[in-house]
N, C-alpha and C positions, 0 to 999 in steps of 0.2 A: 948193847942197844945192837949194833950190826949182826953179833950172834944171832938175835931173835930175828932181825929179818931174813934173814939166809934161812933162818929155821920154815919158816910162814912159805918162802919161795918154794922151798924141797917139797914142802908138802901138797903144794896145790901141782906144782910136777905130778907129784906122783896119784893125785886124784884123776887128775887128766887122763893119764895114762892105761888106769884100770878103768876108768869109765868111756862106755859105749859112744859114738860121735850119732846124735838124735837131732844135730840141725838140719832144718826145709828151709826151702824158698816155695813164694805162691807162682802157680804154674802162669805161663805167657800164651797168647793166640794172638787174633786179627780180625777184623769187622768188615765187612764186605759194604760198598754205596755204588747202588747202583741207579743209575742216570738214564731217563729216557727223552732223547731228542727227538722231534719228530721231524718229517720233511717239510719243507715250505716251499709251494707252485703258487709262483705270482706270475701272473700274462694280462696283458689288455688285447681287447678286439676291438677290431675294424667298428666306429660308432655306428648305429641305425641312420640308411640312409634312402631317400626320396631320389630316385632315379628319374631325370627329364625326359619328358617323352621324344622318339624319337632320335635319344642320344644314344648313339652306338657304343661307345666307352665309356665309363665310369668306374674312378677310381675310389674306393669305398675308405681306404684308410691302410693301417699297417698291424698287421700283428707284434704284440712285442712281449718279449721276455723279461720280466721286471726282474724276477729275483729266484732263487733255486738252494734248497739243502735237498741233497740228494744223498740215498744211503750206498752203502760200498758196490762199486760197480753198477749202478742202479743207472739206465737210460731212458731217456724219454721218448713217445711216440707220437706226433702231431697226425690227425687224422682231419680232416674237414667234410663233413657232408653239408649238400646245396640241396637245400629242400627247394620243391616248385613253385612255381610263382601261380599264383591261383587269384581268380574274382570268386567274390563270395556267391554270386548265381549262377556259377560255372563258367568254365572256360580257363585256358592256360598260355601263361606266355615263356616262350621258351627263350632259355638263356647260357652264356657260359662261364664258368668263375675260371679267372686267372690267378693264382695263386703259389707263388715259390714258396716251398717250406724246404728246412730239412729232413732227411730220412731220418736221424733220431738226433736227439737234445740232450745235449751235456751242460753241467755247468759252467764250462768255457764259452757257452752262448748267452750267458748272462749280458742284455742290454742290447742283443740283433733286433732289427726287425725288419718284417716281411710285410712287401704289398700285396693287397689283394684288390681285384678289380673286376667288372662285370661287364659282360659282353652282349649286344641283343642287337640280332640282325631286323636292317629299316624294315624288310620284308615281312618278319616279325609283329613287328610294330602294326605294322597295314594290316595285316590281317588278322588281329588281335581283338575281339570286342572289345565297346567301349564300356569303361569303369574302373574300378582299384583294385590291383593286385598284390598281395602281400607275400613274401617267402621267408624261410629262414637260412641262414648261414650257423652250423653248429660246428664250433670248434673244441674237439675231445684231446685229451692229456693221457695217454697211455702209458704205464711204468712198469718196464721188464721186471721187477719184483714181483710184482700183485698180476699183470698181465689184464690189470683192470682200469678201469677209467679213474683218474686222481684229480682231474679238474676238466672244467669245460666252459665256455662262453656262448652266448650268441648273438649274432648282428641281424635285425631285420631288416627286409628291403621292400619296400616300396613304388609303384609304378602305377601312375594315373593318365588313363588315356581319356583325353575330353570325347565327349559324345558329336554326333556331325550335328553342325553348324547348322540352324534351323533359319532359314529366310524370314524375315520380319513379314507379316502381311502388307499389302500394298497400302499405301498411306491414301486416306479418304480425301479428295478434293476439295477442300476448305469455299466455304463460300461468304460473301458478303452480302448483308441484306441492307436495303437503302430506306430511309423514311424520311421524308419531308413534311418537315410540322406544319400543321394546316393546307400544305398544297398549296401554297402560293408564296408568290415573294422573289421566284427565279428556282434556275435548273439546276439539276446536279448530271453533267451530262459523262458519258465511260464512251470512247473509242467513237465519239461522233455523235453519239445518239444522248437525247434526254431520258433520264430516266422517269418512269414515274413512281410514285411514293409508293413503295413495299416490291419493289423491284428486286432480284435476288442476281448476283454477279458471281460466278464461280470461278476462281485460278487454280492454279496450280501448288501442291506443299510447297512452301516457304515461298513463294512467288510474293509478287507487288504489282499494285493496281494503284493506277493514277485517275482518281477524279478530277473535272472542271469543277468549279460549282461558280452558279452566271445568275447575280440578282438582276432583277427586272429594273425598269427604270424607276426611280426613285426608294429603290429597298438596298438594302446590303448585306451581308452573311453575318446571321448574328452566332450563336454558340452551334460549335460540332461537338458531337461524340459519338465516341467510338468505343463500344462494350462498356456503358457509365464513364469514361474517363472523359475528359475534356482535351478535345485536339485541337481547338481555333488556333491557339497559337501556332501551327503547324503549316495554315495557309500561308502558300505563298503570294507575293502582291495579283500576282495575275490569274488567281483562282485556284491554282494545282493544291491540290491536297495528298499525299502520297504515302499510300500504306503499304509498306513491307514487311519481310518472311513472316508472311500469313501462315500459319499453321493450324488454325483452328477455324469453327466461324463466327463472324463476328457480324455484329448491328452497328449501323453508321446512321443517327439521326442528325440532320440539317435542318436549322432555321434561319430564316432570313426575316430579318425586321426594316420596317420606315427609316429610310436615312433621314436627317435632322432638317436636312434643308432641300426634301421635298415638296411640292406645293401640295395643300390639305384640299380636299371635295368633300362637300356636301354643304349644311345651314354654314357650320361655323367659318368656311372659307368665303363665304360671301358678304361679312360682315365686314373685312379691310376694304373690301373694293364698293362696297357700298357707302361706307363712311366718307373713302375721298371722292364718289361722285356727287354725296351731300354738303363736303364740303368748297368742291369745285363748286356748285351749282349758287352756293351762298356768295361765294367772293363774286362769281361773275353776276349774280343781283344783285351787289353792292355797289359795283362797277358802272353797271348799267343805271340804276337809280342814281349815281354820281353825275355820271355822265350827261341824262336829265335834265336833272338839276343845273347843270354849266351851261344848258341848251336854252332852258325858263329864263335865266338869267340875261344871258344873250337878248333873247328875244325882248324882255321890260325893257331894257337899256336902247333896244332900237325903238319902242315905242314912245 
């Protein structure tokens, strides 16, 4: 058994030494992976701003570098273009932009802010025509790799100059027209004068007028109306009627009515007096008759 095994091994070794070596292996290689990383340019500009009239120095806000991802050896340049402040119907308002920015921007500047402000001279404000002026600030970022604008933003400026203040037309002097109902029963006095019905009193704008209502004997003041409103309760005990803050024409209507205690005239007023006379006459007649009867009795007794 050992002899057979040894024989087989010798045969195999002999075959290997005779046959050429033909073993081969698969070829090896590399795979290239390409990734494109785009640059990042992130900035913030000052907000749109309305510049108050006659304000010589106005802070607009800040220009901010938010985030950057630049190429190898890439730098950025910031340029600001200040457009003119123009009025729609023509005219221009001069101004000066104050803005401090770096000559170049790198990744190390992330998070930095830069103030922007506008200055307008008072003389320029006064010389400008009234109206609304608008202008635009343009912030441009230029890349050193392409020498072109890679980012831009705008801030709008507005200035409103009011028009000339126009004086209101002079106020008309208001009037009060006085009417006396029935034209009897009393007087309406103004500055010592008795006013006839229909008289017109003129006063100054927002002025005050005082009337005195004087009832005749046997009368009292009735209803008093001012522009259709009852103002009887505003009469003072001495008869004054004060009308204040008069800014437009008014109509005053005054009435006088009989007082309840006043004596009446005419046929109706004679009745109480006549009745009294009749009663008195009757009583007097009775007294005379009685007196005569007593005298007659005394005379009969003497006989």
